All heavy atoms as an XYZ file, in Angstrom:
539
protein
N      22.452    -42.078    -61.446
C      21.673    -41.992    -62.661
C      21.210    -43.380    -63.113
O      20.908    -43.591    -64.271
C      22.506    -41.318    -63.750
C      21.644    -40.909    -64.928
O      20.555    -40.350    -64.700
O      22.060    -41.168    -66.063
N      21.177    -44.337    -62.194
C      20.759    -45.695    -62.527
C      19.258    -45.750    -62.782
O      18.789    -46.384    -63.707
C      21.136    -46.664    -61.393
C      20.529    -48.023    -61.632
C      22.642    -46.773    -61.292
N      18.484    -45.081    -61.957
C      17.034    -45.077    -62.125
C      16.580    -43.656    -62.442
O      17.013    -42.712    -61.816
C      16.349    -45.543    -60.836
C      16.672    -46.959    -60.470
C      15.992    -47.372    -59.187
O      15.280    -46.562    -58.575
O      16.185    -48.516    -58.793
N      15.708    -43.520    -63.443
C      15.111    -42.229    -63.772
C      13.611    -42.390    -63.722
O      13.061    -43.261    -64.371
C      15.505    -41.790    -65.174
C      16.802    -41.106    -65.252
C      16.991    -40.455    -66.577
N      16.392    -41.221    -67.667
C      16.607    -40.964    -68.927
N      17.401    -39.999    -69.267
N      16.044    -41.684    -69.872
N      12.948    -41.548    -62.971
C      11.499    -41.624    -62.878
C      10.864    -41.311    -64.221
O      11.273    -40.398    -64.909
C      10.997    -40.631    -61.820
O       9.602    -40.682    -61.752
N       9.854    -42.088    -64.599
C       9.130    -41.861    -65.855
C       7.631    -41.805    -65.571
O       6.848    -42.293    -66.338
C       9.427    -42.976    -66.836
C      10.859    -42.996    -67.221
C      11.127    -43.354    -68.625
N       9.975    -43.597    -69.455
C       9.816    -43.058    -70.645
N      10.697    -42.237    -71.122
N       8.779    -43.369    -71.375
N       7.257    -41.235    -64.467
C       5.855    -41.187    -64.129
C       5.581    -42.106    -62.947
O       6.485    -42.547    -62.269
N       4.347    -42.405    -62.712
C       3.934    -43.175    -61.545
C       4.424    -44.613    -61.612
O       3.851    -45.451    -62.291
C       2.406    -43.144    -61.427
C       1.824    -43.648    -60.118
C       2.352    -42.829    -58.955
C       0.320    -43.557    -60.169
N       5.542    -44.901    -60.954
C       6.029    -46.265    -60.842
C       6.912    -46.762    -61.972
O       7.372    -47.885    -61.920
N       7.169    -45.965    -63.006
C       8.026    -46.412    -64.105
C       9.432    -45.871    -63.907
O       9.620    -44.689    -63.651
C       7.499    -45.923    -65.453
C       6.197    -46.588    -65.840
O       5.796    -47.535    -65.153
O       5.601    -46.162    -66.832
N      10.429    -46.736    -64.014
C      11.822    -46.341    -63.860
C      12.670    -47.095    -64.883
O      12.235    -48.096    -65.441
C      12.370    -46.642    -62.444
C      11.638    -45.849    -61.393
C      12.318    -48.126    -62.146
N      13.882    -46.605    -65.106
C      14.877    -47.392    -65.823
C      15.640    -48.170    -64.760
O      16.081    -47.616    -63.770
C      15.832    -46.489    -66.615
C      15.207    -45.922    -67.849
C      14.797    -44.608    -67.901
C      15.014    -46.717    -68.961
C      14.215    -44.082    -69.040
C      14.424    -46.211    -70.109
C      14.031    -44.897    -70.139
O      13.457    -44.391    -71.261
N      15.777    -49.473    -64.949
C      16.372    -50.332    -63.928
C      17.487    -51.148    -64.540
O      17.351    -51.673    -65.634
C      15.277    -51.258    -63.371
C      15.679    -52.049    -62.172
C      15.794    -51.149    -60.978
C      16.259    -51.967    -59.781
N      16.940    -51.173    -58.818
N      18.600    -51.281    -63.816
C      19.680    -52.145    -64.277
C      19.235    -53.596    -64.147
O      18.646    -53.990    -63.146
C      20.952    -51.909    -63.458
C      21.573    -50.570    -63.750
C      22.962    -50.469    -63.243
N      22.983    -50.441    -61.787
C      24.094    -50.379    -61.078
N      25.261    -50.368    -61.666
N      24.038    -50.330    -59.772
N      19.523    -54.386    -65.177
C      19.074    -55.775    -65.255
C      20.236    -56.697    -65.557
O      21.193    -56.292    -66.194
C      18.062    -55.951    -66.394
C      16.923    -54.979    -66.391
C      15.932    -55.262    -65.313
O      15.569    -56.390    -65.080
N      15.486    -54.238    -64.625
N      20.094    -57.942    -65.155
C      21.027    -58.977    -65.558
C      20.211    -60.194    -65.973
O      19.124    -60.424    -65.455
C      22.019    -59.340    -64.441
O      22.898    -60.356    -64.908
C      21.323    -59.819    -63.189
N      20.715    -60.964    -66.914
C      19.968    -62.145    -67.352
C      20.475    -63.417    -66.670
O      20.439    -64.483    -67.230
C      19.964    -62.272    -68.869
C      21.281    -62.552    -69.507
C      21.072    -62.793    -70.990
C      22.298    -63.443    -71.572
N      22.096    -63.877    -72.932
N      20.905    -63.295    -65.418
C      21.407    -64.437    -64.662
C      20.346    -65.542    -64.540
O      20.683    -66.710    -64.466
C      21.947    -63.986    -63.280
C      20.835    -63.598    -62.347
C      22.823    -65.048    -62.662
N      19.072    -65.193    -64.561
C      17.980    -66.175    -64.505
C      17.432    -66.478    -65.889
O      16.360    -67.051    -66.019
C      16.841    -65.663    -63.623
O      17.282    -65.424    -62.322
N      18.129    -66.065    -66.924
C      17.669    -66.255    -68.292
C      17.264    -64.931    -68.897
O      17.186    -63.915    -68.215
N      17.000    -64.914    -70.208
C      16.585    -63.678    -70.877
C      15.313    -63.110    -70.243
O      14.440    -63.856    -69.806
C      16.322    -64.120    -72.315
C      17.069    -65.393    -72.486
C      17.093    -66.040    -71.131
N      15.222    -61.799    -70.195
C      14.063    -61.126    -69.607
C      13.136    -60.710    -70.729
O      13.565    -60.102    -71.711
C      14.518    -59.901    -68.796
C      15.399    -60.362    -67.622
C      13.317    -59.100    -68.300
C      16.096    -59.238    -66.907
N      11.863    -61.044    -70.607
C      10.857    -60.664    -71.587
C       9.957    -59.573    -71.041
O       9.825    -59.404    -69.832
N       9.328    -58.837    -71.930
C       8.377    -57.804    -71.522
C       7.298    -58.449    -70.664
O       6.717    -59.468    -71.036
C       7.763    -57.147    -72.761
C       6.834    -56.016    -72.448
C       6.330    -55.371    -73.721
C       5.364    -54.257    -73.384
N       4.875    -53.601    -74.599
N       7.043    -57.891    -69.491
C       6.023    -58.416    -68.584
C       6.543    -59.395    -67.548
O       5.816    -59.769    -66.632
N       7.811    -59.813    -67.650
C       8.376    -60.728    -66.656
C       8.467    -60.051    -65.298
O       8.760    -58.861    -65.195
C       9.777    -61.202    -67.062
C       9.752    -62.248    -68.144
O       8.687    -62.844    -68.383
O      10.825    -62.486    -68.748
N       8.253    -60.826    -64.245
C       8.410    -60.319    -62.880
C       9.890    -60.214    -62.566
O      10.685    -61.051    -62.982
C       7.719    -61.240    -61.898
C       6.216    -61.200    -62.048
C       5.560    -62.080    -61.008
N       4.137    -61.906    -61.050
C       3.270    -62.885    -61.144
N       3.680    -64.136    -61.177
N       1.985    -62.633    -61.179
N      10.243    -59.174    -61.800
C      11.640    -58.918    -61.462
C      11.842    -58.984    -59.954
O      10.970    -58.580    -59.187
C      12.060    -57.535    -61.965
C      11.893    -57.275    -63.457
C      12.174    -55.815    -63.764
C      12.799    -58.194    -64.258
N      12.990    -59.513    -59.543
C      13.399    -59.556    -58.141
C      14.810    -59.000    -58.043
O      15.509    -58.870    -59.048
C      13.352    -60.994    -57.562
C      11.925    -61.529    -57.546
C      14.262    -61.932    -58.329
N      15.251    -58.687    -56.828
C      16.616    -58.209    -56.626
C      17.598    -59.345    -56.901
O      17.356    -60.488    -56.515
C      16.786    -57.700    -55.203
N      18.685    -59.027    -57.584
C      19.723    -60.033    -57.838
C      20.731    -59.992    -56.690
O      20.609    -59.192    -55.762
C      20.420    -59.763    -59.167
O      21.294    -58.665    -59.051
N      21.738    -60.835    -56.777
C      22.781    -60.847    -55.759
C      23.711    -59.638    -55.893
O      24.464    -59.337    -54.977
C      23.577    -62.146    -55.849
C      22.736    -63.353    -55.474
C      23.486    -64.665    -55.593
O      24.702    -64.642    -55.875
O      22.852    -65.701    -55.411
N      23.643    -58.929    -57.017
C      24.426    -57.710    -57.222
C      23.598    -56.521    -56.744
O      22.488    -56.314    -57.244
C      24.770    -57.535    -58.720
O      25.439    -58.704    -59.188
C      25.634    -56.311    -58.941
N      24.083    -55.750    -55.779
C      23.315    -54.608    -55.273
C      22.902    -53.643    -56.386
O      23.698    -53.307    -57.256
C      24.286    -53.934    -54.298
C      25.223    -55.012    -53.883
C      25.379    -55.892    -55.102
N      21.635    -53.236    -56.376
C      21.120    -52.279    -57.343
C      20.749    -52.851    -58.690
O      20.427    -52.115    -59.605
N      20.761    -54.191    -58.816
C      20.476    -54.845    -60.092
C      19.348    -55.854    -59.902
O      19.341    -56.610    -58.942
C      21.738    -55.562    -60.640
C      21.438    -56.283    -61.942
C      22.872    -54.573    -60.827
N      18.379    -55.851    -60.825
C      17.265    -56.801    -60.779
C      17.552    -57.977    -61.709
O      18.396    -57.884    -62.595
C      15.969    -56.115    -61.192
N      16.820    -59.064    -61.500
C      16.889    -60.225    -62.387
C      15.486    -60.773    -62.556
O      14.572    -60.440    -61.797
C      17.829    -61.294    -61.843
C      17.336    -61.927    -60.543
C      18.178    -63.134    -60.173
N      17.818    -63.635    -58.864
C      16.773    -64.404    -58.589
N      15.947    -64.766    -59.552
N      16.532    -64.810    -57.358
N      15.314    -61.634    -63.540
C      14.032    -62.284    -63.792
C      13.695    -63.203    -62.620
O      14.537    -63.969    -62.152
C      14.125    -63.096    -65.084
C      12.874    -63.838    -65.459
C      13.122    -64.583    -66.758
C      11.927    -65.386    -67.185
N      12.149    -66.021    -68.483
N      12.447    -63.143    -62.144
C      12.010    -64.020    -61.066
C      11.847    -65.452    -61.598
O      11.491    -65.658    -62.753
C      10.681    -63.524    -60.490
N      12.129    -66.419    -60.745
C      11.933    -67.829    -61.081
C      10.839    -68.401    -60.199
O      10.381    -67.745    -59.261
C      13.236    -68.638    -60.877
O      13.539    -68.680    -59.481
C      14.395    -68.037    -61.652
N      10.449    -69.640    -60.461
C       9.406    -70.278    -59.651
C       9.862    -70.504    -58.210
O       9.038    -70.709    -57.323
C       8.936    -71.597    -60.284
C      10.003    -72.655    -60.377
C      10.891    -72.548    -61.606
O      10.634    -71.732    -62.505
O      11.875    -73.294    -61.659
N      11.153    -70.427    -57.951
C      11.679    -70.615    -56.596
C      11.677    -69.337    -55.766
O      11.919    -69.390    -54.563
C      13.106    -71.176    -56.656
C      13.142    -72.548    -57.288
O      12.219    -73.341    -57.146
N      14.210    -72.829    -58.009
N      11.441    -68.181    -56.405
C      11.416    -66.911    -55.683
C      10.054    -66.715    -55.027
O       9.018    -66.881    -55.680
C      11.686    -65.744    -56.641
C      13.097    -65.749    -57.180
O      14.027    -65.886    -56.375
O      13.258    -65.620    -58.410
N      10.032    -66.352    -53.730
C       8.745    -66.094    -53.075
C       8.033    -64.896    -53.707
O       8.691    -63.955    -54.168
C       9.122    -65.788    -51.626
C      10.600    -65.866    -51.531
C      11.167    -66.173    -52.865
N       6.719    -64.933    -53.752
C       5.941    -63.847    -54.364
C       6.220    -62.499    -53.717
O       6.208    -61.479    -54.387
C       4.450    -64.162    -54.307
C       3.969    -65.266    -55.244
C       2.487    -65.527    -55.044
C       4.242    -64.898    -56.692
N       6.491    -62.482    -52.400
C       6.721    -61.200    -51.729
C       8.055    -60.557    -52.119
O       8.298    -59.398    -51.807
C       6.636    -61.348    -50.204
C       7.683    -62.240    -49.607
C       8.962    -61.771    -49.348
C       7.383    -63.550    -49.299
C       9.932    -62.593    -48.794
C       8.338    -64.384    -48.746
C       9.618    -63.899    -48.495
N       8.913    -61.281    -52.828
C      10.211    -60.721    -53.222
C      10.155    -59.981    -54.565
O      11.137    -59.365    -54.970
C      11.272    -61.823    -53.286
O      10.979    -62.739    -54.322
N       9.020    -60.008    -55.242
C       8.885    -59.354    -56.549
C       8.882    -57.840    -56.370
O       8.136    -57.298    -55.563
C       7.614    -59.835    -57.273
C       7.757    -61.319    -57.592
C       7.354    -59.008    -58.534
C       6.506    -61.989    -58.078
N       9.763    -57.160    -57.134
C       9.873    -55.707    -57.015
C       9.240    -54.968    -58.179
O       9.082    -53.761    -58.129
C      11.349    -55.266    -56.857
C      12.187    -55.735    -58.039
C      11.914    -55.765    -55.547
C      13.616    -55.235    -58.025
N       8.867    -55.668    -59.238
C       8.237    -55.010    -60.376
C       8.156    -55.913    -61.591
O       8.353    -57.117    -61.497
N       7.839    -55.293    -62.739
C       7.726    -56.015    -64.013
C       8.516    -55.286    -65.091
O       8.545    -54.064    -65.125
C       6.273    -56.123    -64.459
C       5.476    -57.122    -63.687
C       4.112    -57.298    -64.339
N       3.307    -58.198    -63.565
C       3.098    -59.463    -63.888
N       3.623    -59.969    -64.968
N       2.346    -60.224    -63.133
N       9.082    -56.071    -65.973
C       9.844    -55.517    -67.085
C       8.898    -54.946    -68.135
O       7.877    -55.545    -68.456
C      10.695    -56.626    -67.709
O      11.300    -56.165    -68.879
N       9.247    -53.793    -68.678
C       8.483    -53.184    -69.768
C       9.188    -53.367    -71.111
O       8.704    -52.889    -72.129
C       8.264    -51.692    -69.492
C       7.421    -51.376    -68.261
C       7.360    -49.871    -68.037
C       6.033    -51.961    -68.393
N      10.340    -54.066    -71.086
C      11.121    -54.309    -72.297
C      11.764    -55.687    -72.213
O      11.915    -56.238    -71.133
C      12.255    -53.295    -72.428
C      11.840    -51.877    -72.631
C      13.050    -50.976    -72.666
O      13.479    -50.490    -71.636
N      13.605    -50.761    -73.847
N      12.170    -56.199    -73.374
C      12.954    -57.429    -73.426
C      14.415    -57.090    -73.147
O      14.871    -55.993    -73.447
C      12.869    -58.079    -74.811
C      11.453    -58.526    -75.155
O      10.681    -58.840    -74.229
O      11.130    -58.560    -76.352
N      15.146    -58.060    -72.579
C      16.596    -57.910    -72.399
C      17.258    -59.260    -72.574
O      16.939    -60.214    -71.869
C      16.946    -57.333    -71.027
C      18.441    -57.196    -70.846
C      19.144    -56.223    -71.535
C      19.143    -58.055    -70.023
C      20.515    -56.109    -71.403
C      20.513    -57.951    -69.885
C      21.196    -56.973    -70.573
O      22.550    -56.862    -70.448
N      18.172    -59.341    -73.530
C      18.905    -60.577    -73.780
C      20.383    -60.272    -74.001
O      21.088    -60.992    -74.682
C      18.318    -61.308    -74.992
C      18.827    -62.739    -75.110
O      19.340    -63.265    -74.111
O      18.731    -63.307    -76.201
N      20.844    -59.159    -73.421
C      22.232    -58.745    -73.609
C      23.180    -59.460    -72.670
O      22.781    -60.242    -71.815
N      24.449    -59.178    -72.841
C      25.476    -59.742    -71.977
C      25.688    -58.839    -70.769
O      25.613    -57.625    -70.876
C      26.787    -59.886    -72.751
C      26.723    -60.921    -73.853
C      26.429    -62.322    -73.339
O      27.004    -62.722    -72.311
O      25.600    -63.008    -73.962
N      25.966    -59.423    -69.630
C      26.258    -58.641    -68.430
C      25.046    -57.882    -67.928
O      23.918    -58.321    -68.052
N      25.309    -56.698    -67.398
C      24.252    -55.867    -66.820
C      23.837    -54.818    -67.844
O      24.672    -54.146    -68.426
C      24.744    -55.188    -65.526
C      25.044    -56.263    -64.472
C      23.715    -54.196    -65.010
C      25.703    -55.737    -63.231
N      22.530    -54.693    -68.071
C      21.999    -53.725    -69.015
C      20.962    -52.844    -68.344
O      20.659    -53.000    -67.168
N      20.401    -51.933    -69.100
C      19.426    -50.983    -68.584
C      18.137    -51.112    -69.378
O      18.149    -51.000    -70.605
C      19.990    -49.565    -68.719
C      19.297    -48.451    -67.974
C      19.419    -48.649    -66.471
C      19.926    -47.115    -68.366
N      17.023    -51.406    -68.679
C      15.716    -51.491    -69.329
C      14.699    -50.692    -68.522
O      14.938    -50.340    -67.376
C      15.224    -52.944    -69.495
C      14.925    -53.587    -68.139
C      16.187    -53.770    -70.305
C      14.160    -54.871    -68.249
N      13.556    -50.459    -69.133
C      12.469    -49.773    -68.448
C      11.648    -50.827    -67.713
O      11.378    -51.912    -68.222
C      11.596    -49.028    -69.457
C      10.649    -48.062    -68.834
C       9.948    -47.190    -69.856
O      10.162    -47.376    -71.055
O       9.179    -46.332    -69.417
N      11.255    -50.489    -66.474
C      10.475    -51.416    -65.651
C       9.461    -50.636    -64.821
O       9.644    -49.447    -64.562
C      11.397    -52.202    -64.727
N       8.393    -51.301    -64.418
C       7.418    -50.739    -63.499
C       7.682    -51.360    -62.138
O       7.805    -52.572    -62.028
C       5.985    -51.056    -63.950
O       5.795    -50.483    -65.246
C       4.964    -50.486    -63.018
N       7.779    -50.546    -61.122
C       8.062    -51.056    -59.781
C       6.816    -50.975    -58.903
O       5.920    -50.184    -59.149
C       9.230    -50.291    -59.108
C      10.528    -50.538    -59.838
C       8.931    -48.814    -59.010
N       6.778    -51.843    -57.894
C       5.690    -51.825    -56.940
C       4.429    -52.520    -57.405
O       3.367    -52.313    -56.840
N       4.509    -53.357    -58.446
C       3.336    -54.094    -58.930
C       3.290    -55.471    -58.291
O       4.302    -56.060    -58.004
C       3.372    -54.294    -60.470
C       2.207    -53.664    -61.127
C       4.648    -53.876    -61.076
N       2.102    -55.990    -58.104
C       1.950    -57.335    -57.522
C       1.543    -58.323    -58.573
O       1.011    -58.064    -59.544
C       0.905    -57.294    -56.427
C       1.353    -56.412    -55.313
C       0.292    -56.366    -54.242
N       0.592    -55.301    -53.339
C       1.091    -55.475    -52.137
N       1.326    -56.657    -51.695
N       1.344    -54.464    -51.371
């Protein structure tokens, strides 16, 4: 129940702020924790981007936010 489809490409995705707080529209990449995304940094290759955040996240640990996947 980690991801729930919300239409074409929208899902709820587990997030971590290991790369800093996540803002709406930030690019997301896979984190070192399986099944969890993190905010992309300038050091991440463009091909590693898995989607964009549709919500802000500044919580502790791993949280759940809405994201769009498969966007470039």
